[in-house]
C-alpha positions, 0 to 999 in steps of 0.5 A, a space after each residue: 499499500 502506497 503513502 500520499 503522492 508527493 502533490 497531495 503531501 504538498 497540498 496538505 502541507 500548504 493548507 496545514 501552513 495556512 490554517 496555522 499551527 497551534 502550541 500550548 502555553 506551556 509558560 503557564 503550565 511550567 509555572 504551576 507545575 513549579 508551584 505544586 512540586 514546591 508545595 509538595 517539597 513545602 510539606 514534606 519538610 513541614 512534616 518532617 521538622 515537626 511543624 503543625 501537622 495542619 501547616 503540612 496538609 494545607 501545602 498538600 492540598 494547595 499542591 493538589 489544588 495547583 496540579 489540578 489547575 495545571 491538568 486543566 490549563 494543559 487540556 482545556 483546548 481555549 488555552 491554545 495560543 496561536 503560533 506566529 505566521 511565518 514559523 513552521 
């Protein structure tokens, strides 16, 4: 079975470039991931250094909220940003 011809592939490439690819807004996702990891580590430190257990629990709850926000932001199609024209 043969793949698409060169003409079909060129037409598809031209149409795709005209429509424009879209990419995720990675800076927000990275910031939320960093926040979630930092809160998890802060909760671990608070737990190991015998701080009040509510402080560790608050850090872990905040980390769960940040992780959920990160996943929502990552999978929400409205959060995509258009790729600038002229880039491939």
